[in-house]
C-alpha positions as CSV (number, residue, x, y, z in Angstrom):
1,X,-18.3,-2.8,16.8
2,X,-17.5,-6.5,16.4
3,X,-13.9,-7.1,17.6
4,X,-12.9,-8.9,14.4
5,X,-14.4,-6.2,12.2
6,X,-12.5,-3.6,14.3
7,X,-9.3,-5.5,14.0
8,X,-9.7,-5.7,10.2
9,X,-10.5,-2.0,10.0
10,X,-7.5,-1.2,12.1
11,X,-5.3,-3.3,9.8
12,X,-6.8,-1.5,6.8
13,X,-6.0,1.9,8.3
14,X,-2.6,0.7,9.3
15,X,-1.9,-0.3,5.6
16,X,-2.8,3.2,4.6
17,X,-0.3,4.6,7.1
18,X,2.3,2.0,6.0
19,X,1.9,3.2,2.3
20,X,1.9,6.8,3.3
21,X,5.1,6.2,5.3
22,X,6.9,4.4,2.5
23,X,5.9,7.1,0.1
24,X,7.1,9.8,2.6
25,X,10.4,8.0,3.2
26,X,11.2,7.5,-0.4
27,X,10.6,11.1,-1.4
28,X,12.3,12.5,1.7
29,X,15.3,10.3,0.9
30,X,15.4,11.5,-2.7
31,X,15.0,15.1,-1.7
32,X,17.6,15.2,1.1
33,X,20.1,12.5,0.2
34,X,20.2,11.9,-3.5
35,X,19.0,15.1,-5.3
36,X,21.6,17.4,-3.7
37,X,24.3,15.2,-5.3
38,X,22.7,14.5,-8.6
39,X,23.7,17.6,-10.6
40,X,27.3,17.3,-9.6
41,X,27.8,13.5,-9.6
42,X,25.6,12.2,-12.4
43,X,27.2,12.1,-15.9
44,X,26.3,10.7,-19.2
45,X,28.3,7.6,-18.2
46,X,26.5,6.9,-14.9
47,X,23.1,8.6,-14.8
48,X,21.3,5.5,-16.2
49,X,22.5,3.1,-13.4
50,X,21.8,5.7,-10.7
51,X,18.1,6.4,-11.8
52,X,16.5,3.8,-14.1
53,X,16.8,0.5,-12.2
54,X,15.6,2.2,-9.0
55,X,12.8,4.0,-10.8
56,X,11.7,0.8,-12.5
57,X,11.6,-1.1,-9.1
58,X,9.7,1.7,-7.5
59,X,7.2,1.8,-10.3
60,X,6.6,-1.9,-10.1
61,X,6.3,-1.7,-6.3
62,X,3.8,1.2,-6.4
63,X,1.9,-0.5,-9.2
64,X,0.8,-3.0,-6.6
65,X,0.6,-0.9,-3.4
66,X,-1.3,2.1,-4.8
67,X,-4.4,0.2,-6.0
68,X,-4.5,-1.7,-2.7
69,X,-4.1,1.7,-0.9
70,X,-7.0,3.1,-3.0
71,X,-9.2,0.2,-2.0
72,X,-8.2,0.6,1.7
73,X,-9.1,4.3,1.4
74,X,-12.6,3.4,0.2
75,X,-13.0,1.1,3.2
76,X,-11.8,4.0,5.4
77,X,-14.2,6.4,3.8
78,X,-17.1,4.0,4.3
79,X,-16.2,3.4,8.0
80,X,-15.6,7.1,8.7
81,X,-18.5,8.4,6.7
82,X,-20.6,9.3,9.7
83,X,-17.7,10.7,11.7
84,X,-15.8,13.9,11.7
85,X,-12.9,12.2,10.2
86,X,-14.4,11.4,6.8
87,X,-12.3,14.3,5.4
88,X,-9.2,12.2,5.8
89,X,-10.0,9.6,3.1
90,X,-11.6,12.4,1.1
91,X,-8.3,14.3,1.2
92,X,-6.5,11.2,0.0
93,X,-8.4,11.3,-3.3
94,X,-6.4,14.2,-4.7
95,X,-3.5,13.3,-2.4
96,X,-3.1,10.0,-4.1
97,X,-4.2,11.0,-7.6
98,X,-1.9,14.0,-7.9
99,X,1.4,12.2,-7.5
100,X,0.3,9.5,-9.8
101,X,-0.8,12.1,-12.4
102,X,2.5,13.9,-12.1
103,X,4.3,10.6,-12.6
104,X,2.3,9.4,-15.6
105,X,1.9,12.8,-17.3
106,X,5.3,14.3,-16.8
107,X,7.9,12.1,-15.1
108,X,7.3,9.1,-17.3
109,X,8.3,11.1,-20.3
110,X,11.6,12.1,-18.7
111,X,12.2,8.5,-17.6
112,X,11.7,7.4,-21.2
113,X,14.2,10.0,-22.4
114,X,16.7,8.7,-19.8
115,X,16.1,5.1,-21.0
116,X,16.5,6.1,-24.6
117,X,19.9,7.6,-23.8
118,X,20.9,11.1,-23.3
119,X,23.8,12.2,-25.6
120,X,24.9,15.5,-24.1
121,X,25.6,16.8,-20.7
122,X,23.5,20.0,-21.0
123,X,20.4,17.9,-21.9
124,X,21.1,15.6,-19.0
125,X,21.3,18.5,-16.5
126,X,18.0,20.0,-17.9
127,X,16.2,16.7,-17.6
128,X,17.6,16.1,-14.1
129,X,16.5,19.5,-12.9
130,X,13.0,18.9,-14.3
131,X,12.8,15.3,-13.0
132,X,13.9,16.5,-9.5
133,X,11.5,19.4,-9.5
134,X,8.5,17.2,-10.5
135,X,9.5,14.6,-7.8
136,X,9.7,17.5,-5.3
137,X,6.1,18.4,-6.1
138,X,5.2,14.8,-5.2
139,X,7.4,15.1,-2.0
140,X,5.4,18.1,-0.8
141,X,2.0,16.5,-1.5
142,X,3.0,13.2,0.1
143,X,4.4,15.0,3.2
144,X,1.0,16.8,3.6
145,X,-0.8,13.5,3.2
146,X,1.4,11.7,5.7
147,X,0.6,14.5,8.2
148,X,-3.1,14.1,7.5
149,X,-2.8,10.4,8.0
150,X,-0.9,10.9,11.3
151,X,-3.6,13.3,12.4
152,X,-6.2,10.6,11.8
153,X,-4.5,8.2,14.1
154,X,-4.0,10.9,16.8
155,X,-7.6,11.9,16.5
156,X,-8.8,8.2,16.7
157,X,-6.8,7.8,19.9
158,X,-8.6,10.7,21.7
159,X,-11.3,9.5,24.1
160,X,-13.8,12.1,22.7
161,X,-13.6,10.6,19.3
162,X,-13.8,7.0,20.5
163,X,-17.0,7.9,22.3
164,X,-18.5,9.4,19.1
165,X,-17.6,6.4,17.0
166,X,-19.1,3.9,19.4
167,X,-22.5,5.6,19.7
């Protein structure tokens, strides 16, 4: 393979791993550092500032990175089509779509309720539990996808795979 083409392909695949790692880090941070405190510390007076600005920033960030990641996955799929690793970008199809669907179909509605203003503590706690549960679904999916992506890089580094891809 042409060295420039190989470098571009490596950068493409690194971008996929970069996105998978950002996704993983964000959801692991939510799950282990913020979510355990939310039910006890978020109130009607402070929930908005603790959730909405961060959620809006994340949405804006992933609005750019996810389509680029999808394009990079298409490139990965094309480049790996004749190898035993084509299953990695194929696995990313549901692995990327599912968290986006959960966000758009369910979490966005809760975010809109948060933005509109929650008027009683019981409703806040119900919404928080649902919001955290839905984000934990994404946490599980994205943890699996990060593992699959890490496997890809480990497999690519093995001499047996390198021989197969250069034939």
